[in-house]
C-alpha positions in Angstrom: 0.0 -0.3 0.0 1.6 3.6 -0.9 0.6 6.9 -0.6 3.1 10.0 -0.9 5.4 10.2 1.9 5.8 13.9 1.9 2.3 15.2 2.2 1.2 12.4 4.5 4.0 13.1 6.9 3.4 17.1 7.0 -0.5 16.6 6.7 -0.3 13.6 9.8 2.1 15.6 11.5 0.3 19.0 12.0 -2.8 17.1 12.8 -1.7 15.3 15.6 0.0 18.6 17.0 -3.3 20.9 16.8 -5.6 18.3 17.6 -4.0 15.0 19.0 -4.3 11.6 17.3 -6.3 8.7 19.1 -4.5 6.6 21.4 -4.7 2.8 22.1 -3.4 0.7 24.8 -0.1 0.8 24.7 0.8 4.5 25.7 2.1 3.7 29.0 5.0 2.2 26.7 5.6 5.2 24.8 9.1 5.8 26.1 10.1 2.3 25.9 9.8 2.0 22.5 11.3 4.4 21.9 14.6 3.5 23.3 14.0 0.3 21.7 14.8 2.0 18.5 18.6 2.5 19.8 18.7 -1.6 19.4 21.8 -2.5 17.4 21.4 -4.6 14.4 21.4 -8.6 14.2 24.5 -9.3 11.8 25.9 -12.3 12.6 24.2 -15.9 11.4 23.4 -17.2 8.1 20.6 -16.2 5.9 20.6 -15.1 2.4 21.9 -11.9 1.8 20.8 -11.0 -1.9 22.2 -8.6 -4.4 21.9 -5.3 -6.0 20.1 -6.1 -9.6 18.7 -9.4 -8.6 15.4 -10.5 -10.6 12.4 -11.2 -9.4 8.6 -11.8 -9.6 5.6 -10.8 -7.4 2.3 -12.3 -7.1 0.1 -12.2 -4.1 -3.1 -13.5 -6.0 -4.2 -15.7 -8.1 -2.7 -19.0 -9.6 0.8 -18.9 -9.0 3.2 -18.4 -12.1 6.1 -20.2 -11.7 7.9 -19.9 -15.0 9.5 -16.8 -14.8 13.2 -17.5 -15.1 14.0 -15.1 -12.2 16.1 -15.3 -8.7 13.2 -14.7 -6.1 9.8 -15.3 -5.8 7.9 -12.8 -3.5 4.5 -14.7 -2.4 1.8 -14.5 -0.2 2.6 -16.2 3.6 -0.6 -17.4 4.2 -1.5 -18.8 1.2 1.5 -20.2 -0.1 1.8 -24.3 0.4 5.2 -25.5 1.9 5.3 -27.7 -1.1 5.3 -24.7 -3.4 8.1 -23.2 -1.7 9.5 -26.2 -2.1 9.2 -26.5 -5.7 10.2 -23.0 -6.3 13.3 -23.3 -4.2 13.8 -26.7 -6.3 14.5 -24.5 -9.6 17.2 -22.7 -7.8 15.0 -20.0 -6.9 14.5 -17.9 -3.6 11.6 -17.1 -1.9 10.3 -14.0 -0.3 6.9 -14.7 1.6 4.6 -11.6 2.4 2.7 -10.9 5.2 1.3 -7.8 6.9 3.3 -6.4 10.4 1.1 -3.2 10.2 -2.4 -4.1 9.6 -4.7 -6.7 11.1 -6.0 -8.5 7.9 -9.7 -10.2 8.5 -9.4 -13.1 6.8 -6.1 -14.1 7.6 -5.8 -17.3 9.9 -4.3 -16.1 13.3 -7.3 -13.2 13.1 -8.5 -14.1 16.2 -5.5 -13.7 18.4 -5.2 -9.6 18.0 -7.3 -8.1 20.7 -9.9 -4.9 19.5 -7.3 -2.6 21.8 -4.7 -2.8 19.4 -6.5 -2.3 16.3 -7.1 0.9 14.6 -8.5 3.0 12.1 -9.5 1.2 8.7 -7.1 1.1 5.6 -7.7 3.8 3.1 -9.1 1.8 -0.1 -8.6 -1.6 1.4 -12.0 -3.6 2.7 -11.5 -5.5 6.1 -7.9 -4.4 7.0 -7.5 -2.0 9.9 -4.0 -0.3 11.0 -2.2 -2.7 14.6 -0.9 -0.4 17.3 2.9 -1.2 17.0 4.0 -0.8 20.8 1.5 -3.6 21.9 3.5 -6.6 23.3 0.7 -8.6 21.8 1.8 -7.3 17.8 4.8 -8.3 18.5 3.9 -12.0 19.6 2.5 -12.5 16.8 4.5 -11.1 13.9 7.3 -13.2 16.2 4.8 -16.4 15.8 4.5 -15.1 12.0 8.3 -15.1 11.3 8.1 -18.6 12.9 5.5 -20.0 10.2 7.7 -18.3 7.6 10.8 -20.0 8.9 8.9 -23.6 9.4 7.7 -23.3 5.4 10.8 -22.9 4.4 10.5 -19.3 3.2 14.1 -17.9 2.5 12.8 -14.1 3.7 10.3 -12.0 4.1 8.6 -8.6 3.3 6.1 -7.3 5.9 4.0 -5.1 5.0 2.5 -1.6 6.6 5.5 -0.7 8.4 5.0 3.2 7.4 1.7 3.2 9.8 3.2 6.4 11.6 3.0 8.8 8.1 -0.7 7.8 8.0 -3.9 8.4 10.2 -3.7 4.9 11.9 -6.1 5.6 14.9 -3.2 5.4 17.2 -0.4 8.5 17.9 2.4 6.2 16.5 5.6 8.6 16.6 8.6 8.0 14.3 10.7 6.6 16.8 8.3 3.9 18.1 7.9 3.1 14.1 11.6 3.2 13.2 11.7 1.2 16.9 9.1 -1.9 15.8 10.6 -2.2 12.0 14.6 -2.7 13.8 12.5 -5.5 16.0 11.2 -7.0 12.8 14.3 -6.9 11.4 16.4 -8.7 14.0 13.3 -11.1 14.9 13.9 -12.2 11.2 17.9 -12.3 11.2 17.5 -14.5 14.6 15.5 -17.1 12.7 17.6 -17.3 9.2 15.4 -15.2 7.7 16.2 -12.4 4.9 14.0 -9.1 5.2 13.2 -6.4 2.8 11.6 -3.2 4.3 8.3 -2.1 2.4 8.5 1.5 1.5 9.1 3.8 4.7 11.2 5.8 3.1 11.9 8.4 5.5 13.7 5.8 7.5 15.7 4.2 4.9 19.3 6.0 6.4 18.5 4.8 9.8 17.5 1.0 8.9 20.2 0.1 5.5 22.1 -1.8 8.2 19.1 -3.7 9.4 17.4 -4.9 6.1 19.2 -7.1 3.8 16.6 -5.1 0.6 14.1 -2.8 -0.1 10.8 -3.6 -1.8 9.2 -0.2 -3.0 5.8 0.4 -4.6 5.8 3.3 -7.0 9.0 5.7 -6.5 9.0 6.3 -9.9 4.8 8.3 -9.5 6.2 9.8 -6.7 9.6 10.8 -7.7 11.1 9.4 -5.0 13.5 7.1 -6.0 16.5 8.4 -5.1 15.8 8.0 -1.7 16.2 4.1 -2.0 19.7 4.6 -3.3 21.6 4.1 -0.1 20.4 0.2 -0.7 22.1 0.0 -4.2 25.2 1.7 -2.7 25.3 -0.9 0.1 24.7 -3.5 -3.2 21.2 -4.9 -1.7 18.7 -4.7 -4.5 15.8 -2.8 -4.4 12.5 -4.8 -5.6 10.2 -1.9 -7.0 6.8 -2.4 -9.0 5.2 0.4 -11.0 0.7 0.3 -11.4 0.8 3.2 -13.9 -1.6 1.8 -16.8 0.8 4.6 -18.8 3.8 2.1 -18.4 1.8 -0.3 -19.5 -0.2 0.9 -22.7 3.2 3.2 -24.0 5.9 1.3 -25.0 8.1 5.0 -25.6 7.1 5.7 -21.8 8.0 2.2 -20.8 11.1 2.3 -22.3 11.9 5.7 -20.5 11.1 4.3 -17.4 13.0 1.3 -17.8 16.4 3.2 -19.0 15.7 5.1 -15.9 15.9 2.5 -13.5 18.5 0.5 -14.8 20.3 3.5 -14.5 20.0 3.7 -10.7 20.1 -0.1 -10.3 16.7 -1.2 -9.3 15.0 -4.3 -10.1 11.7 -2.9 -11.0 8.3 -4.4 -12.8 5.6 -3.2 -14.1 2.4 -5.3 -12.5 -1.2 -5.4 -11.8 -2.5 -3.5 -8.6 -3.8 -6.8 -7.1 -0.6 -8.3 -7.9 -2.2 -11.2 -9.6 -0.4 -11.9 -12.5 -2.5 -10.6 -15.2 0.5 -8.7 -17.0 4.0 -8.7 -16.3 6.9 -6.4 -17.7 10.0 -6.6 -16.4 12.8 -3.8 -16.9 15.5 -5.9 -16.2 
């Protein structure tokens, strides 16, 4: 889920300053989560560490098309069976498993584990999905269980989504420091389980998180003129797995070629995909 970074941060910060924002059940823990933002990265251990320019396919809905000659498949953690993951890996493909770390999705197998106090506002445009209070110990425990599931299924890494709630209107007075602490918690917890982890969007924290995450997953940095913010990953030889959804890039061959020229110059691994990520079409710049 993507929204323009600069506008959202400015508007939401002003609104919270003037009127205050809704609070969840973890206000007493604000200092603790802010302090957690200083935790050092887990760097020792064995896990997949992809390099810049790695090819990939991203499909979260529909019957999986496993026929692309790419190095990485990014698939849904809950909907992908252990056999599906193993079959991809048998073809020398690394498997990244997607889950939402910042939102409650009412259809997930573990939805009944969340408590109402940790559920915030509905995500704009996404029915049945609500922001989570990332300061909650209960939320963190559920995410650790999801990482355990990824490990047990044999995923090589994970893509935790919606890790930029503080830039939106989650229904909780989340701060930048609390988001930073949560994202570092996710990264270290993944590495402790031998899993690679990607930073999804959250461009404001790239410089603070580059040492914690193994790759970036980004939606629409080209659309919002934000791609330069991701170059620290490329400079560290970590891939930027990037997708755009603009219909012009699918219908206009000249526009698509220009886009790919620019993204290749940056060293990105760029795709043009449907918003539903259902493999109804796919254009790759690599």
